[in-house]
PAVO-48626 format. One record per residue (C-alpha): x, z, y; residue in one letter. Coordinates in steps of 0.05 Angstrom, whole numbers, m for minus. Example, Ala and Ser with C-alpha at 12.3 -4.5 7.8 and 13.67 -1.06 7.14 Angstrom:
# PAVO-48626
ATOM      px      pz      py  type
ATOM     246     156     m90     a
ATOM     273     143     m21     s
# end
This chain:
# PAVO-48626
ATOM      px      pz      py  type
ATOM    m908    m375     433     x
ATOM    m876    m337     376     x
ATOM    m854    m266     386     x
ATOM    m814    m217     345     x
ATOM    m843    m147     343     x
ATOM    m810     m86     313     x
ATOM    m823     m11     316     x
ATOM    m788      28     371     x
ATOM    m756      77     321     x
ATOM    m689      87     289     x
ATOM    m672      45     228     x
ATOM    m647      90     171     x
ATOM    m575      75     149     x
ATOM    m570      22     203     x
ATOM    m495      14     206     x
ATOM    m488      20     131     x
ATOM    m536     m38     123     x
ATOM    m490     m81     166     x
ATOM    m443     m85     107     x
ATOM    m454    m120      41     x
ATOM    m436     m98     m30     x
ATOM    m363    m117     m41     x
ATOM    m330    m129    m109     x
ATOM    m260    m126    m137     x
ATOM    m242    m159    m204     x
ATOM    m172    m144    m229     x
ATOM    m146    m176    m294     x
ATOM     m76    m172    m323     x
ATOM     m41    m189    m388     x
ATOM      31    m176    m409     x
ATOM      78    m192    m466     x
ATOM     141    m154    m483     x
ATOM     192    m152    m539     x
ATOM     264    m140    m559     x
ATOM     312    m168    m610     x
ATOM     387    m165    m620     x
ATOM     406    m137    m553     x
ATOM     356    m182    m516     x
ATOM     293    m155    m483     x
ATOM     238    m191    m446     x
ATOM     175    m176    m408     x
ATOM     125    m227    m380     x
ATOM      59    m214    m345     x
ATOM       4    m248    m306     x
ATOM     m48    m214    m261     x
ATOM    m105    m237    m218     x
ATOM    m143    m199    m164     x
ATOM    m208    m230    m137     x
ATOM    m240    m189     m83     x
ATOM    m301    m200     m41     x
ATOM    m300    m156      21     x
ATOM    m355    m112      47     x
ATOM    m364    m158     107     x
ATOM    m393    m228     102     x
ATOM    m344    m284      90     x
ATOM    m284    m239      76     x
ATOM    m244    m247      11     x
ATOM    m177    m234     m20     x
ATOM    m149    m272     m80     x
ATOM     m81    m261    m111     x
ATOM     m47    m291    m172     x
ATOM      18    m257    m194     x
ATOM      69    m279    m246     x
ATOM     125    m234    m269     x
ATOM     184    m245    m316     x
ATOM     240    m197    m333     x
ATOM     295    m201    m384     x
ATOM     361    m168    m403     x
ATOM     416    m185    m451     x
ATOM     477    m151    m479     x
ATOM     523    m212    m484     x
ATOM     585    m176    m511     x
ATOM     607    m105    m522     x
ATOM     630    m103    m450     x
ATOM     585    m152    m414     x
ATOM     510    m145    m401     x
ATOM     462    m177    m352     x
ATOM     389    m174    m330     x
ATOM     344    m213    m283     x
ATOM     273    m212    m257     x
ATOM     227    m261    m222     x
ATOM     161    m245    m189     x
ATOM     119    m299    m157     x
ATOM      52    m288    m123     x
ATOM       2    m333     m88     x
ATOM     m45    m300     m39     x
ATOM    m105    m330      m4     x
ATOM    m149    m290      43     x
ATOM    m205    m294      93     x
ATOM    m204    m235     140     x
ATOM    m247    m204     195     x
ATOM    m211    m193     261     x
ATOM    m203    m121     282     x
ATOM    m178     m84     343     x
ATOM    m218    m119     398     x
ATOM    m274     m96     443     x
ATOM    m343    m126     435     x
ATOM    m343    m166     500     x
ATOM    m278    m200     477     x
ATOM    m320    m230     422     x
ATOM    m272    m226     363     x
ATOM    m288    m160     328     x
ATOM    m353    m165     288     x
ATOM    m355     m90     274     x
ATOM    m345     m73     347     x
ATOM    m405    m117     363     x
ATOM    m445     m87     307     x
ATOM    m440     m16     333     x
ATOM    m466     m38     400     x
ATOM    m536     m48     371     x
ATOM    m592      m1     391     x
ATOM    m613      42     333     x
ATOM    m679       4     324     x
ATOM    m645     m62     307     x
ATOM    m646     m75     231     x
ATOM    m586    m114     206     x
ATOM    m626    m142     149     x
ATOM    m663    m181     203     x
ATOM    m606    m207     247     x
ATOM    m563    m229     187     x
ATOM    m597    m297     195     x
ATOM    m559    m316     257     x
ATOM    m591    m385     258     x
ATOM    m661    m356     268     x
ATOM    m689    m372     337     x
ATOM    m694    m297     350     x
ATOM    m621    m284     334     x
ATOM    m584    m349     351     x
ATOM    m547    m366     415     x
ATOM    m613    m369     453     x
ATOM    m651    m311     422     x
ATOM    m600    m256     407     x
ATOM    m618    m192     444     x
ATOM    m547    m171     465     x
ATOM    m529    m178     539     x
ATOM    m454    m181     528     x
ATOM    m446    m173     453     x
ATOM    m449    m228     400     x
ATOM    m488    m229     335     x
ATOM    m435    m201     288     x
ATOM    m457    m247     232     x
ATOM    m444    m307     277     x
ATOM    m373    m281     285     x
ATOM    m362    m269     211     x
ATOM    m387    m337     190     x
ATOM    m366    m382     247     x
ATOM    m300    m351     269     x
ATOM    m244    m364     219     x
ATOM    m181    m326     202     x
ATOM    m153    m356     138     x
ATOM     m84    m349     108     x
ATOM     m44    m371      48     x
ATOM      20    m335      28     x
ATOM      72    m349     m25     x
ATOM     119    m294     m43     x
ATOM     180    m300     m89     x
ATOM     219    m238    m109     x
ATOM     281    m249    m152     x
ATOM     338    m205    m173     x
ATOM     397    m208    m221     x
ATOM     454    m163    m240     x
ATOM     517    m167    m282     x
ATOM     554    m107    m311     x
ATOM     623    m110    m341     x
ATOM     657     m51    m374     x
ATOM     730     m56    m352     x
ATOM     753       4    m392     x
ATOM     722      67    m418     x
ATOM     680      99    m363     x
ATOM     695      44    m312     x
ATOM     643      m9    m297     x
ATOM     641     m66    m248     x
ATOM     570     m83    m226     x
ATOM     545    m141    m184     x
ATOM     473    m146    m158     x
ATOM     436    m197    m117     x
ATOM     363    m200     m96     x
ATOM     321    m244     m52     x
ATOM     251    m242     m23     x
ATOM     223    m308       3     x
ATOM     156    m310      38     x
ATOM     121    m371      66     x
ATOM      55    m367     103     x
ATOM       3    m414     132     x
ATOM     m49    m383     178     x
ATOM    m108    m418     210     x
ATOM    m151    m384     263     x
ATOM    m210    m416     298     x
ATOM    m264    m396     347     x
ATOM    m325    m442     356     x
ATOM    m346    m473     422     x
ATOM    m412    m441     444     x
ATOM    m449    m411     503     x
ATOM    m504    m359     499     x
ATOM    m566    m377     540     x
ATOM    m579    m337     603     x
ATOM    m624    m277     597     x
ATOM    m678    m274     649     x
ATOM    m700    m207     677     x
ATOM    m750    m186     729     x
ATOM    m715    m176     796     x
ATOM    m739    m156     865     x
ATOM    m809    m180     884     x
ATOM    m821    m195     809     x
ATOM    m776    m255     811     x
ATOM    m743    m279     747     x
ATOM    m667    m278     755     x
ATOM    m608    m287     708     x
ATOM    m581    m224     675     x
ATOM    m511    m253     674     x
ATOM    m451    m230     634     x
ATOM    m469    m267     570     x
ATOM    m412    m288     526     x
ATOM    m388    m359     520     x
ATOM    m328    m393     489     x
ATOM    m296    m462     501     x
ATOM    m269    m459     429     x
ATOM    m200    m446     403     x
ATOM    m157    m466     344     x
ATOM     m87    m446     322     x
ATOM     m43    m460     262     x
ATOM      19    m420     244     x
ATOM      70    m438     191     x
ATOM     127    m391     178     x
ATOM     177    m365     128     x
ATOM     220    m303     117     x
ATOM     281    m299      72     x
ATOM     315    m233      54     x
ATOM     379    m233      13     x
ATOM     411    m168     m10     x
ATOM     477    m167     m47     x
ATOM     520    m110     m74     x
ATOM     585    m102    m112     x
ATOM     606     m34    m138     x
ATOM     652       3    m184     x
ATOM     624      61    m225     x
ATOM     671     111    m258     x
ATOM     648     168    m302     x
ATOM     691     214    m344     x
ATOM     700     285    m370     x
ATOM     752     323    m329     x
ATOM     765     372    m386     x
ATOM     772     362    m460     x
ATOM     713     408    m475     x
ATOM     668     367    m430     x
ATOM     648     425    m386     x
ATOM     673     391    m322     x
ATOM     648     320    m308     x
ATOM     656     269    m253     x
ATOM     618     208    m231     x
ATOM     645     164    m174     x
ATOM     619     101    m142     x
ATOM     649      56     m88     x
ATOM     614      m7     m64     x
ATOM     598     m60     m13     x
ATOM     529     m82       8     x
ATOM     505    m138      53     x
ATOM     434    m152      75     x
ATOM     414    m216     111     x
ATOM     345    m235     138     x
ATOM     324    m300     170     x
ATOM     255    m316     196     x
ATOM     223    m378     226     x
ATOM     154    m397     249     x
ATOM     122    m455     286     x
ATOM      53    m445     318     x
ATOM       8    m494     352     x
ATOM     m54    m475     392     x
ATOM    m105    m511     433     x
ATOM    m108    m501     509     x
ATOM    m171    m503     551     x
ATOM    m219    m506     493     x
ATOM    m243    m558     442     x
ATOM    m267    m628     460     x
ATOM    m311    m636     399     x
ATOM    m347    m574     375     x
ATOM    m334    m554     303     x
ATOM    m272    m597     292     x
ATOM    m211    m552     288     x
ATOM    m150    m594     299     x
ATOM     m93    m591     350     x
ATOM    m110    m661     374     x
ATOM    m179    m635     393     x
ATOM    m150    m594     451     x
ATOM    m179    m604     521     x
ATOM    m110    m598     551     x
ATOM     m44    m613     517     x
ATOM     m37    m567     457     x
ATOM      16    m513     463     x
ATOM      70    m503     412     x
ATOM     114    m443     399     x
ATOM     175    m439     355     x
ATOM     215    m377     338     x
ATOM     273    m363     292     x
ATOM     311    m298     281     x
ATOM     372    m276     243     x
ATOM     392    m205     223     x
ATOM     451    m179     184     x
ATOM     472    m110     162     x
ATOM     533     m96     118     x
ATOM     570     m34      98     x
ATOM     617       2      51     x
ATOM     594      64      14     x
ATOM     618     115     m36     x
ATOM     591     172     m77     x
ATOM     626     228    m115     x
ATOM     591     278    m161     x
ATOM     623     336    m197     x
ATOM     587     375    m251     x
ATOM     602     439    m288     x
ATOM     568     459    m353     x
ATOM     510     414    m336     x
ATOM     487     471    m292     x
ATOM     527     466    m227     x
ATOM     530     400    m187     x
ATOM     565     381    m123     x
ATOM     555     313     m92     x
ATOM     584     277     m32     x
ATOM     565     209      m5     x
ATOM     586     168      55     x
ATOM     571     100      84     x
ATOM     593      59     143     x
ATOM     548       2     167     x
ATOM     554     m53     218     x
ATOM     492     m84     248     x
ATOM     479    m148     286     x
ATOM     425    m114     329     x
ATOM     474     m66     364     x
ATOM     524     m80     419     x
ATOM     589    m112     393     x
ATOM     631     m53     416     x
ATOM     583      m2     386     x
ATOM     554     m36     325     x
ATOM     587       8     272     x
ATOM     557      74     250     x
ATOM     581     124     198     x
ATOM     539     174     161     x
ATOM     550     222     104     x
ATOM     519     278      63     x
ATOM     540     334      18     x
ATOM     495     373     m28     x
ATOM     496     420     m87     x
ATOM     451     451    m138     x
ATOM     456     507    m188     x
ATOM     412     515    m250     x
ATOM     417     590    m253     x
ATOM     382     597    m320     x
ATOM     433     551    m352     x
ATOM     494     577    m314     x
ATOM     480     649    m333     x
ATOM     457     628    m403     x
ATOM     392     665    m392     x
ATOM     350     667    m454     x
ATOM     279     640    m447     x
ATOM     229     696    m436     x
ATOM     155     703    m423     x
ATOM     165     707    m348     x
ATOM     222     662    m322     x
ATOM     238     596    m357     x
ATOM     276     557    m304     x
ATOM     310     570    m238     x
ATOM     346     518    m197     x
ATOM     373     528    m126     x
ATOM     393     469     m83     x
ATOM     420     456     m13     x
ATOM     446     397      26     x
ATOM     468     374      95     x
ATOM     474     302     114     x
ATOM     468     249     167     x
ATOM     433     181     166     x
ATOM     441     124     214     x
ATOM     393      70     238     x
ATOM     403       8     279     x
ATOM     357     m25     331     x
ATOM     303     m78     327     x
ATOM     319    m151     338     x
ATOM     342    m179     405     x
ATOM     333    m116     446     x
ATOM     401    m118     480     x
ATOM     390    m173     531     x
ATOM     332    m198     572     x
ATOM     310    m266     548     x
ATOM     274    m328     574     x
ATOM     212    m360     545     x
ATOM     204    m435     546     x
ATOM     138    m466     569     x
ATOM     104    m399     566     x
ATOM      37    m374     594     x
ATOM      42    m361     668     x
ATOM     m26    m327     676     x
ATOM     m76    m311     622     x
ATOM    m146    m329     644     x
ATOM    m214    m325     611     x
ATOM    m249    m380     572     x
ATOM    m184    m411     548     x
ATOM    m163    m437     616     x
ATOM     m96    m400     622     x
ATOM     m41    m428     666     x
ATOM      17    m450     622     x
ATOM      80    m491     627     x
ATOM      84    m550     630     x
ATOM      45    m545     696     x
ATOM      29    m611     730     x
ATOM      79    m644     685     x
ATOM     134    m594     702     x
ATOM     166    m555     645     x
ATOM     197    m488     657     x
ATOM     223    m422     631     x
ATOM     200    m353     650     x
ATOM     234    m286     643     x
ATOM     208    m245     584     x
ATOM     165    m184     602     x
ATOM     213    m141     560     x
ATOM     276    m116     594     x
ATOM     338    m116     550     x
ATOM     383     m55     542     x
ATOM     456     m73     528     x
ATOM     473       1     522     x
ATOM     432      17     460     x
ATOM     464      64     410     x
ATOM     449      73     337     x
ATOM     402     130     317     x
ATOM     432     189     280     x
ATOM     393     241     242     x
ATOM     425     305     216     x
ATOM     385     341     163     x
ATOM     394     410     133     x
ATOM     355     425      71     x
ATOM     350     479      19     x
ATOM     300     495     m35     x
ATOM     286     521    m104     x
ATOM     252     497    m168     x
ATOM     224     553    m211     x
ATOM     186     554    m277     x
ATOM     146     614    m302     x
ATOM     107     633    m364     x
ATOM     133     582    m412     x
ATOM     129     527    m359     x
ATOM      55     540    m347     x
ATOM      68     555    m273     x
ATOM     120     513    m237     x
ATOM     140     518    m164     x
ATOM     180     471    m120     x
ATOM     197     492     m49     x
ATOM     237     457       5     x
ATOM     254     476      77     x
ATOM     285     423     121     x
ATOM     309     417     192     x
ATOM     325     349     222     x
ATOM     358     334     289     x
ATOM     347     263     313     x
ATOM     395     240     367     x
ATOM     393     175     406     x
ATOM     327     156     374     x
ATOM     308      85     392     x
ATOM     239      79     423     x
ATOM     199      27     462     x
ATOM     186      50     533     x
ATOM     124      25     570     x
ATOM     135       4     642     x
ATOM      84       3     699     x
ATOM      55     m65     714     x
ATOM      81     m60     785     x
ATOM     151     m69     756     x
ATOM     134    m140     733     x
ATOM     151    m121     661     x
ATOM     114     m88     604     x
ATOM     168     m50     566     x
ATOM     241     m37     551     x
ATOM     278       0     496     x
ATOM     319      62     503     x
ATOM     350     122     466     x
ATOM     318     190     468     x
ATOM     370     244     473     x
ATOM     346     293     419     x
ATOM     284     306     376     x
ATOM     275     357     320     x
ATOM     232     361     258     x
ATOM     227     426     219     x
ATOM     182     438     161     x
ATOM     163     466      94     x
ATOM     142     430      30     x
ATOM     111     468     m28     x
ATOM      84     441     m93     x
ATOM      53     479    m151     x
ATOM      42     452    m221     x
ATOM      m2     496    m264     x
ATOM     m19     487    m338     x
ATOM     m64     547    m348     x
ATOM     m83     535    m422     x
ATOM     m21     498    m446     x
ATOM     m15     508    m522     x
ATOM     m75     553    m527     x
ATOM    m126     502    m552     x
ATOM    m106     444    m597     x
ATOM    m111     376    m564     x
ATOM    m135     406    m498     x
ATOM     m91     394    m437     x
ATOM    m105     416    m365     x
ATOM     m59     403    m307     x
ATOM     m70     427    m235     x
ATOM     m25     402    m178     x
ATOM     m26     432    m108     x
ATOM      17     405     m51     x
ATOM      26     434      19     x
ATOM      67     405      76     x
ATOM      78     428     147     x
ATOM     122     394     199     x
ATOM     137     418     270     x
ATOM     162     364     317     x
ATOM     191     373     386     x
ATOM     224     327     437     x
ATOM     283     369     460     x
ATOM     319     322     507     x
ATOM     304     254     538     x
ATOM     362     241     585     x
ATOM     396     268     646     x
ATOM     352     224     690     x
ATOM     283     240     663     x
ATOM     246     288     618     x
ATOM     190     240     598     x
ATOM     180     169     571     x
ATOM     115     131     562     x
ATOM     115     101     492     x
ATOM      44      73     491     x
ATOM     m13      56     537     x
ATOM     m48      67     583     x
ATOM    m109      56     539     x
ATOM    m183      49     559     x
ATOM    m212      56     628     x
ATOM    m192     129     625     x
ATOM    m118     108     626     x
ATOM     m95     152     568     x
ATOM     m20     146     555     x
ATOM      23     167     496     x
ATOM      88     200     518     x
ATOM     152     231     494     x
ATOM     157     294     536     x
ATOM     210     348     532     x
ATOM     181     410     500     x
ATOM     123     373     468     x
ATOM     112     336     402     x
ATOM     130     262     403     x
ATOM      67     221     417     x
ATOM      31     272     460     x
ATOM     m30     244     496     x
ATOM     m30     248     572     x
ATOM     m86     235     622     x
ATOM    m128     263     678     x
ATOM    m183     313     663     x
ATOM    m243     344     697     x
ATOM    m225     383     760     x
ATOM    m245     456     759     x
ATOM    m241     517     803     x
ATOM    m196     576     784     x
ATOM    m256     610     752     x
ATOM    m273     549     709     x
ATOM    m330     516     749     x
ATOM    m333     440     749     x
ATOM    m319     407     816     x
ATOM    m366     349     830     x
ATOM    m368     295     883     x
ATOM    m422     276     931     x
ATOM    m456     237     875     x
ATOM    m462     300     832     x
ATOM    m413     274     780     x
ATOM    m350     311     758     x
ATOM    m286     294     796     x
ATOM    m220     285     761     x
ATOM    m153     318     774     x
ATOM    m102     281     816     x
ATOM     m48     300     767     x
ATOM     m44     281     693     x
ATOM     m42     335     639     x
ATOM     m13     338     569     x
ATOM     m61     346     510     x
ATOM     m55     343     434     x
ATOM     m14     294     393     x
ATOM     m34     254     331     x
ATOM      13     294     287     x
ATOM     m23     343     241     x
ATOM     m13     418     238     x
ATOM      m7     413     163     x
ATOM     m30     372     103     x
ATOM     m48     389      32     x
ATOM     m73     356     m31     x
ATOM    m103     382     m95     x
ATOM    m112     345    m161     x
ATOM    m128     363    m232     x
ATOM    m132     326    m298     x
ATOM    m164     346    m363     x
ATOM    m159     313    m431     x
ATOM    m187     330    m499     x
ATOM    m183     285    m560     x
ATOM    m181     220    m521     x
ATOM    m230     241    m466     x
ATOM    m198     247    m397     x
ATOM    m221     269    m329     x
ATOM    m183     270    m262     x
ATOM    m200     286    m190     x
ATOM    m160     284    m125     x
ATOM    m172     316     m57     x
ATOM    m131     306       7     x
ATOM    m135     351      68     x
ATOM    m106     343     138     x
ATOM    m111     398     190     x
ATOM    m105     386     264     x
ATOM     m79     333     310     x
ATOM    m122     286     352     x
ATOM    m133     212     356     x
ATOM    m157     169     414     x
ATOM    m223     136     395     x
ATOM    m243      72     430     x
ATOM    m304      72     385     x
ATOM    m327     136     420     x
ATOM    m311     103     486     x
ATOM    m355      43     470     x
ATOM    m413      82     439     x
ATOM    m418     127     499     x
ATOM    m416      67     545     x
ATOM    m474      32     510     x
ATOM    m513      96     497     x
ATOM    m512      98     421     x
ATOM    m469     161     416     x
ATOM    m505     227     407     x
ATOM    m464     254     465     x
ATOM    m507     211     512     x
ATOM    m570     251     496     x
ATOM    m556     297     554     x
ATOM    m619     335     576     x
ATOM    m660     284     535     x
ATOM    m635     233     586     x
ATOM    m677     264     641     x
ATOM    m645     279     710     x
ATOM    m608     345     713     x
ATOM    m557     382     755     x
ATOM    m490     384     720     x
ATOM    m482     455     692     x
ATOM    m437     506     725     x
ATOM    m416     457     780     x
ATOM    m397     464     853     x
ATOM    m383     419     911     x
ATOM    m318     427     949     x
ATOM    m327     436    1024     x
ATOM    m279     409    1077     x
ATOM    m252     479    1089     x
ATOM    m234     488    1015     x
ATOM    m293     532     998     x
ATOM    m345     515     946     x
ATOM    m420     507     949     x
ATOM    m469     504     891     x
ATOM    m483     433     869     x
ATOM    m556     411     874     x
ATOM    m549     336     863     x
ATOM    m583     311     800     x
ATOM    m551     260     754     x
ATOM    m571     224     690     x
ATOM    m534     205     626     x
ATOM    m534     134     651     x
ATOM    m496     157     713     x
ATOM    m445     195     672     x
ATOM    m429     141     621     x
ATOM    m439      78     664     x
ATOM    m364      67     667     x
ATOM    m338      87     599     x
ATOM    m287     142     594     x
ATOM    m279     156     668     x
ATOM    m327     214     682     x
ATOM    m295     268     638     x
ATOM    m223     243     637     x
ATOM    m183     213     581     x
ATOM    m181     278     540     x
ATOM    m256     269     528     x
ATOM    m239     210     484     x
ATOM    m192     251     440     x
ATOM    m224     269     373     x
ATOM    m202     321     322     x
ATOM    m164     285     266     x
ATOM    m178     338     213     x
ATOM    m208     313     148     x
ATOM    m222     331      76     x
ATOM    m226     270      30     x
ATOM    m248     264     m41     x
ATOM    m200     207     m57     x
ATOM    m214     195    m130     x
ATOM    m253     216    m191     x
ATOM    m239     185    m259     x
ATOM    m267     191    m329     x
ATOM    m233     157    m388     x
ATOM    m237     150    m463     x
ATOM    m183     128    m511     x
ATOM    m205     105    m580     x
ATOM    m174     144    m637     x
ATOM    m118     108    m673     x
ATOM    m154     112    m740     x
ATOM    m210      69    m712     x
ATOM    m159      16    m693     x
ATOM    m122      18    m760     x
ATOM    m154     m46    m787     x
ATOM    m151     m84    m721     x
ATOM     m96    m119    m683     x
ATOM    m102     m66    m628     x
ATOM     m53      m9    m622     x
ATOM     m86      22    m561     x
ATOM    m155      16    m528     x
ATOM    m177      55    m467     x
ATOM    m237      49    m421     x
ATOM    m240      84    m353     x
ATOM    m292      95    m299     x
ATOM    m269     112    m229     x
ATOM    m294     124    m159     x
ATOM    m249     118     m97     x
ATOM    m264     147     m28     x
ATOM    m326     181     m54     x
ATOM    m336     231       3     x
ATOM    m305     248      70     x
ATOM    m316     314     107     x
ATOM    m300     309     182     x
ATOM    m307     356     241     x
ATOM    m376     356     273     x
ATOM    m348     324     336     x
ATOM    m324     263     297     x
ATOM    m381     216     284     x
ATOM    m339     156     303     x
ATOM    m282     136     258     x
ATOM    m234     152     201     x
ATOM    m176     193     230     x
ATOM    m127     156     184     x
ATOM    m141      88     215     x
ATOM     m89      67     266     x
ATOM    m104      10     313     x
ATOM     m70     m57     300     x
ATOM     m23     m85     352     x
ATOM       2     m17     378     x
ATOM      69     m27     410     x
ATOM     133       8     391     x
ATOM     126      80     367     x
ATOM      54      90     390     x
ATOM       7     121     340     x
ATOM     m61     155     338     x
ATOM    m103     102     373     x
ATOM    m166      79     337     x
ATOM    m192      11     361     x
ATOM    m257       1     323     x
ATOM    m228     m16     255     x
ATOM    m271     m29     195     x
ATOM    m283      38     160     x
ATOM    m255      48      90     x
ATOM    m299      29      31     x
ATOM    m326      72     m24     x
ATOM    m313      37     m90     x
ATOM    m338      45    m162     x
ATOM    m303      12    m220     x
ATOM    m290       5    m293     x
ATOM    m223     m10    m325     x
ATOM    m209     m33    m396     x
ATOM    m138     m30    m424     x
ATOM    m121     m62    m491     x
ATOM     m53     m62    m524     x
ATOM     m35    m106    m585     x
# end
C-alpha cells in the first residue's frame, strides 16, 4: 500500500503558490499621415495574456482606421472604424466551495500544511477523485483544467460625421455611430463523483463521511448580439457680438437619438450528460432547454446650449435638454433637465500683471439638473416560457415542459407601472488658482446634489413569492469636496530637470433623506451568508448601509450567552457601516532629466466596510487566524452572563471551543462580525524610462525611441483585521444597486513589465 506523508506544519507562502506566473505581451503598430486636406491614421494591436491561474488566458486583436477630409471650402467629413476580436478562457468567480465552481474558493479551504506544488497534479492517485483530502471541496486544479468557460467576442465600433458651413459662423453637423458586439460563450462542467471517505465511527466501525461533491455534468452554449446606434444632427453658430470682439456668443441646437437592440439564444443540458467528456446539447440526459431573449431600447431628445463670453475672461453658459425614453410609462416618459453656469478669470478681467505670488485666479459656479430613465422592462410583470419550476441539486431541476406539458410562469420580479424618471439637482462652486509662476496650482470644488425619485431595485422576502421589484426613492443627497494640488517645486531652476507632484483629495457625504410616505427603509441587496446581512436604503443613513443582528449584551456591556455557553443574538436587527468611504486621496510624482524618467502613484481610501464571504468561509473551515481562540482549548466566553427566567443575570461557567463557535459560519457573532474595514493604501505603479537622445537617432530611420520599466500593484497596506480580500473587489452578480459584498474573487495581480516605443 502506498501512502503520502507530509510534515504537520504550515507551508510558507501556501496561497501564493496556488497561482502561477502570468504574462502579458502587448504589441502595437500605427501609421499616420496628412496631405492636401486629407489625414489618416491606421493601427493594429495585439494583447496575449496568460492568467495567474491555470488554463486562463486573454487574447485580443484590434484594428483601427481613422480618416478625415476637407472636400470643399465649406464641406468636411471624417470617419473611424475599430474592429476587435477577443478570445478568452476564464475562471469562474463568486461561488462558494461546496458549489464546486470557484477554484479560488476551494483553494482557500486547504489546511495550511497542504502544499499546492503537490496537488497541482490532479490525476495523481493521492489527489484525484478518489484520493483528494477535501471532504466537501474539490481539487482546484481539477476545476481549472476540466471546467470550461470560453468565449469569443467580435466588436465593431464605427462613426462618421459631416460638417457643412452654411454661412460664416453657422455650421450644420451630422454624426452617426454604431457599436455592434457578437458573442459566443461555451461553459461546461464534467461528469464526476468523488469517492466516499471512510472514517472510524462508533465501536471502531468504518462508515462513510458523506457530503462529498459530485456532478452529473453540464454544458451550455450562448450566442448573442448587441447593436447600439447613436445619431445626432445639430446647428452650431458662433459670432462676435461687438465689433471689437470683446463680446462673443456660441449657440448649439440639436437632436439626438439612441437605439439599442439585443438578442441571445442559449441552450443548456438538463439532468446531466449521458456520455462523460462530450459537451454537446444532444448529450443531455433530459431534453435540452433553450432560452431566447430580445430587447429594444430607444432614447431621443432635443437639446440646446448657449454660451456668452466677455473679454475671454467672463463666461456664462446655459444648456437644456428634453428626452423621451421607451423604459418609462407612456404618460410620463418625457423628462426635462437644464443647467446654468458661469466662470470669471479674475486675473484677466482685472488685467492683473503677473507677479511672483499670484499668476492665475478663476472662480466658477453652476446649478443644474440631470435626468435618468429606468432599466428595461420594469413597468409590467412578465411571464417566462418553459422556465425552471424548482431548482434542484445535481442538475435535476424541475422545468417546463413537465411530463410533456409546456407552460408559462410568472416572473419573480414585480413590475412597477408607476416608475418616474430620476432627477438630480447639483449646486457647485469652485476656484482654480496658480501661485509662484505656476509652480503651485490649486483646484477646489464644493458640490451638493439632491437626487429625487432615484430608481432602485428592492429586494422582497421569499414569503412573497417574488424576489424583487423596482421603485423610486423619494430623496437622497450627496455633498462633498474635491481638492487637487499640482506642484512644480524646481520648475525652471535646473536645466532639463522637471519634477511634478500631484495630490488629490475627495470627500463625499451621502444620506438617504426620504423613502416614501409608506416606509422609511428599503432592502436593496441580500440577505447574504448564514448571518443574513442585508444592504438597505434607510432614512438618515448612507445608501447601502449594512443591517443585521448582533451579539446580545447587557446594559453594562456583558455578553449574554445561552445554555450552550455561546453568545446569543439580538431579536432586532441593527444598522452598521456602509461601503462608501469617508474620504479618498491619491499622490503621484514624476521626474525627468535628459531623457531619464521616473513616476510613482499611491492611492488611499479611508473608511467604509465590506461584507467578506471569504472571512465567513475561512472561519467556518478553521483557516482564519480568528479561530485560534484560546489556542483552541475549551474556555468560558469572556465577560459573559446567562439570563435567568426572572430577567436577572448569572455568571456563565459553560466552556466552549473554537469549533463550537464557528461550526455554523457567521451565526455566532452576528452579521456585523463579517464586516471588514475597507481602508487601504496601494502603491499602484512605479515606472522608470529612458528616451534616446535625438542626436543618436540622427542617422537612423527612427525619430523617437523610448524604453520603460514598470511595476503595477506593487504593494498594498491593509488594516490588521483584513487578512481576507481586496476592499476594491465587488462580488459578481450583485443585484440592482447593491455594493460592498466580496464573494471570494481572485485577488489582483502584481505585474512587472517592459515597454519599447519606436517612432519612424
